[in-house]
C-alpha positions as CSV (number, residue, x, y, z in Angstrom):
1,M,-5.5,4.8,35.1
2,I,-4.0,5.9,31.1
3,K,-5.5,8.6,29.5
4,S,-6.2,8.1,25.9
5,F,-6.7,10.1,23.5
6,L,-8.8,9.8,19.8
7,M,-6.9,9.5,16.6
8,L,-9.7,10.5,14.1
9,G,-9.0,11.8,9.5
10,Q,-7.9,10.5,6.9
11,S,-4.2,10.1,6.1
12,N,-1.9,12.8,6.9
13,M,-3.1,12.2,10.6
14,A,-2.9,8.2,10.3
15,G,0.3,9.4,9.0
16,R,2.4,9.2,5.8
17,G,5.5,10.4,6.9
18,F,8.5,8.3,6.0
19,L,10.1,6.1,8.8
20,N,13.6,6.9,7.9
21,E,14.2,10.0,8.4
22,V,13.5,10.9,12.0
23,D,14.7,9.4,14.9
24,P,12.3,6.8,16.2
25,I,10.3,7.7,19.1
26,Y,10.1,4.8,21.9
27,N,8.8,5.0,25.2
28,E,7.2,2.2,27.6
29,K,4.9,4.9,29.2
30,I,3.5,5.4,25.3
31,K,0.4,2.9,24.6
32,V,-1.4,1.7,21.7
33,L,-4.6,-0.2,21.3
34,R,-3.9,-2.7,19.4
35,N,-5.9,-5.9,19.7
36,G,-7.4,-5.0,22.7
37,Q,-4.3,-4.5,24.6
38,W,-2.6,-1.7,25.5
39,Q,0.4,-2.4,23.8
40,M,3.5,0.1,23.6
41,M,4.4,2.3,20.8
42,T,6.3,2.0,17.5
43,E,5.5,3.6,13.8
44,P,3.2,3.3,12.4
45,I,0.6,4.0,14.9
46,N,-2.4,4.1,11.9
47,Y,-1.4,0.8,10.1
48,D,-3.9,1.6,7.4
49,R,-2.0,1.4,4.8
50,P,0.9,-0.6,4.0
51,V,2.8,2.7,3.4
52,S,1.3,4.3,6.4
53,G,4.6,6.2,8.3
54,V,5.2,8.7,10.8
55,G,2.4,10.4,12.1
56,L,1.0,13.7,14.6
57,A,0.4,11.6,17.3
58,A,3.4,10.0,18.4
59,S,5.5,14.3,18.8
60,F,2.3,14.9,20.4
61,A,2.0,11.2,23.2
62,D,6.1,12.3,23.4
63,A,5.8,16.1,24.5
64,W,2.3,15.1,27.1
65,S,4.4,12.0,29.0
66,K,7.4,15.0,29.1
67,A,4.9,16.7,30.7
68,H,3.3,14.1,32.5
69,P,6.2,11.2,33.5
70,D,4.2,9.4,35.9
71,E,1.2,8.5,33.8
72,E,0.5,6.7,30.9
73,I,-0.9,7.3,27.6
74,G,-2.7,5.7,25.4
75,L,-3.4,5.8,21.5
76,I,-6.9,5.0,19.7
77,P,-5.8,5.2,16.1
78,C,-8.6,4.9,14.4
79,A,-7.8,7.5,10.8
80,E,-8.6,5.9,7.1
81,G,-6.7,7.7,4.8
82,G,-8.8,9.3,2.0
83,S,-11.3,9.4,2.9
84,S,-14.1,12.2,3.5
85,L,-16.4,13.8,5.7
86,N,-19.5,11.5,3.9
87,D,-17.0,9.0,4.7
88,W,-17.2,9.9,8.6
89,H,-21.2,10.4,8.8
90,P,-22.2,8.9,12.2
91,E,-23.9,5.8,10.6
92,G,-21.1,5.2,8.3
93,V,-18.4,1.7,8.8
94,L,-15.2,4.9,10.3
95,F,-17.5,6.3,12.4
96,Q,-18.9,3.6,13.7
97,H,-15.8,1.4,14.2
98,A,-14.4,4.4,15.4
99,L,-17.4,4.6,18.2
100,S,-16.1,0.3,19.0
101,E,-12.9,1.7,19.5
102,A,-13.0,4.0,21.7
103,R,-16.2,2.7,23.9
104,F,-13.6,-0.5,24.2
105,A,-10.8,1.8,25.4
106,L,-12.9,3.3,28.3
107,R,-13.1,0.4,29.7
108,S,-9.6,0.6,30.7
109,S,-8.5,4.6,30.6
110,Q,-9.9,7.7,30.6
111,I,-10.6,9.4,26.8
112,C,-8.8,13.1,27.5
113,G,-9.0,14.2,23.9
114,I,-9.7,13.6,20.4
115,L,-7.6,14.3,17.1
116,W,-8.8,15.1,14.4
117,H,-7.4,15.6,10.9
118,Q,-9.3,15.7,7.7
119,G,-10.3,17.8,4.9
120,E,-7.9,17.2,2.1
121,S,-10.9,14.8,0.2
122,D,-12.8,18.3,0.8
123,S,-10.3,20.2,-0.7
124,Y,-12.6,20.1,-4.0
125,R,-15.9,20.8,-5.8
126,S,-16.8,23.5,-3.7
127,L,-17.4,20.5,-1.0
128,H,-16.0,23.0,1.2
129,E,-19.5,24.9,1.7
130,T,-21.3,21.6,3.4
131,Y,-17.8,21.0,5.3
132,Y,-19.0,23.1,8.5
133,E,-22.9,21.3,9.3
134,K,-21.4,17.2,8.7
135,L,-18.4,17.7,10.6
136,T,-20.5,19.3,13.9
137,L,-22.9,16.2,12.9
138,I,-20.7,14.2,13.4
139,I,-18.4,15.6,16.2
140,E,-22.0,16.2,18.4
141,T,-22.8,12.2,17.7
142,L,-19.7,11.1,18.6
143,R,-19.6,13.9,21.8
144,N,-23.1,12.1,22.8
145,E,-22.6,8.6,21.8
146,L,-19.2,8.8,24.3
147,K,-20.0,11.7,26.9
148,L,-16.6,13.6,26.0
149,D,-18.3,16.8,26.6
150,E,-15.7,18.8,28.0
151,V,-13.1,16.8,26.4
152,P,-10.8,19.3,24.6
153,L,-11.2,18.5,20.7
154,I,-7.6,19.6,18.2
155,I,-8.6,20.4,14.7
156,G,-5.7,21.1,12.0
157,G,-5.0,23.1,9.3
158,L,-4.4,22.4,6.0
159,G,-1.3,22.1,4.6
160,D,0.0,25.2,2.3
161,F,1.8,23.4,0.3
162,L,-2.1,21.9,-1.4
163,G,-3.0,22.0,-4.4
164,K,0.0,22.3,-6.5
165,T,1.7,18.9,-7.1
166,G,1.3,15.2,-7.7
167,F,-1.5,13.7,-5.2
168,G,-1.6,17.2,-3.9
169,Q,-2.8,18.7,-6.7
170,H,-6.5,18.4,-6.8
171,A,-6.4,19.9,-3.6
172,T,-7.4,23.5,-4.0
173,E,-9.8,24.4,-2.4
174,F,-7.8,23.5,1.0
175,R,-8.1,27.5,1.8
176,Q,-11.7,27.4,1.9
177,V,-11.3,24.4,3.9
178,N,-8.9,25.6,7.0
179,E,-11.9,28.1,6.9
180,Q,-14.6,26.3,7.8
181,L,-11.7,24.4,10.8
182,L,-11.4,27.9,11.5
183,R,-14.6,28.6,12.6
184,F,-15.7,25.3,13.7
185,A,-13.1,25.4,16.7
186,S,-13.9,29.4,17.0
187,E,-17.6,28.9,17.3
188,Q,-17.3,24.9,18.6
189,Q,-16.9,24.5,22.7
190,N,-14.0,23.1,23.9
191,C,-12.3,23.1,20.2
192,Y,-8.8,24.3,19.2
193,F,-7.3,24.7,16.1
194,V,-3.9,24.4,14.6
195,T,-2.1,25.8,12.4
196,A,0.2,23.7,9.1
197,A,1.8,27.0,8.1
198,G,5.3,25.9,7.2
199,L,5.0,22.3,7.2
200,T,6.2,20.5,4.4
201,A,5.0,17.8,2.3
202,N,6.5,13.7,1.0
203,P,7.0,14.0,-2.7
204,D,3.2,13.0,-3.4
205,G,2.6,17.7,-2.6
206,I,-0.4,16.0,-0.4
207,H,1.0,13.9,2.6
208,L,3.2,15.7,5.3
209,D,6.5,14.8,6.0
210,A,8.2,13.3,8.9
211,A,10.0,15.8,10.5
212,S,7.1,18.1,9.9
213,Q,4.3,15.3,11.8
214,R,6.9,15.5,14.6
215,K,6.3,19.2,14.7
216,F,2.5,18.8,13.6
217,G,2.3,17.3,17.1
218,Y,4.2,19.8,18.8
219,R,1.3,22.0,18.3
220,Y,-1.4,20.0,18.5
221,F,-0.2,19.2,22.2
222,E,0.4,23.5,23.0
223,A,-3.4,23.2,21.7
224,F,-4.3,20.3,24.2
225,S,-2.0,21.4,26.7
226,K,-2.9,25.1,27.1
227,R,-6.5,25.9,25.5
228,Y,-5.7,27.9,22.9
229,H,-5.6,27.8,19.1
230,I,-1.8,27.7,17.2
231,L,-2.6,30.2,15.0
232,K,1.4,29.9,13.4
233,P,4.7,28.0,14.0
234,L,6.3,27.9,17.1
235,S,9.2,29.1,18.1
236,G,9.8,25.7,20.5
237,E,8.9,22.9,18.0
238,E,12.2,21.7,17.0
239,Q,12.7,20.3,19.9
240,S,10.0,17.5,19.2
241,L,12.6,16.3,16.3
242,K,15.0,15.2,19.5
243,V,14.7,12.0,21.0
244,N,15.9,11.3,24.5
245,G,17.9,7.9,24.1
246,D,18.3,7.3,27.7
247,Y,15.9,4.1,27.2
248,S,14.7,2.0,30.5
249,K,15.6,-1.4,31.1
250,T,11.9,-2.5,29.1
251,E,12.7,-0.2,25.9
252,Q,16.5,-1.7,25.5
253,I,14.4,-5.0,25.9
254,Y,12.1,-4.2,23.3
255,L,14.6,-3.1,20.9
256,H,17.1,-5.4,20.7
257,S,13.6,-7.3,20.2
258,M,13.3,-5.5,17.1
259,D,16.5,-6.0,15.8
260,L,16.5,-9.8,16.4
261,A,12.9,-10.3,14.7
262,S,14.4,-8.1,11.3
263,G,17.4,-9.6,10.6
264,K,19.8,-7.4,12.0
265,I,21.2,-9.1,14.9
266,T,21.5,-12.8,15.4
267,Y,20.3,-14.3,18.0
268,A,23.7,-15.2,20.0
269,E,23.9,-11.1,19.7
270,F,20.7,-10.7,20.9
271,E,22.0,-13.1,24.6
272,A,24.8,-11.2,24.0
273,R,22.5,-7.6,24.7
274,M,20.0,-9.0,26.7
275,A,22.7,-9.5,29.0
276,E,23.8,-6.8,30.0
277,V,20.4,-4.8,30.4
278,M,20.2,-7.5,33.0
279,K,22.4,-6.6,34.9
280,P,22.6,-5.0,38.2
């Protein structure tokens, strides 16, 4: 059975890293829930906006797959750019949608973890003062509804680049939100905090760039697999930028089909490549 992970939060969980800045991850054992089906993962995973891009879930899944080479992992994308904790209230659309997707995924998978990243939209006007209570309600309700009390919840901190430029200049209270996130992870059971220290942003000043998202996903996996908080950058996280190019037959077929569909190759070239792939 597929081991699945629920993706919740706002745009830095959905992913806004530029797709051309990192090598793509293709792995037939990494699936994404799309239209009710488990499809092979491609980025963007969490298509909440036309500007969605590289997120942390891809490198998280890649690290998980390397640690469990004989199993399949599934990602359940439910993040929504710009969403605040108020938007994630259990009676709201975002929470109810995530609940619906999770229940659908449970028909064919085992949910093994919850990946959460949110806070930029609560980093001003003293919203951090009610962050802990709001997050507690969201997570407790989610766990109760899905019977996921024992499942690890991994929550990421906000980047040090916030509060300075671009869209990020208004998120001036990100440090206070980080304090609440770390407090929550420290006091709640089966919850682990992952620092964003040392990670860098796109020119917009609010979204993690593609390379940082790869590293962030690696940190999330370390927190998940080791069951402890990640409070500083990891020495081996650069390996998250290295992609295995030894593709299986299924992956090669998929890649050639993508090239054909995007107009990079002609149908004759596609046929020639497919003939090579199909050679015994």
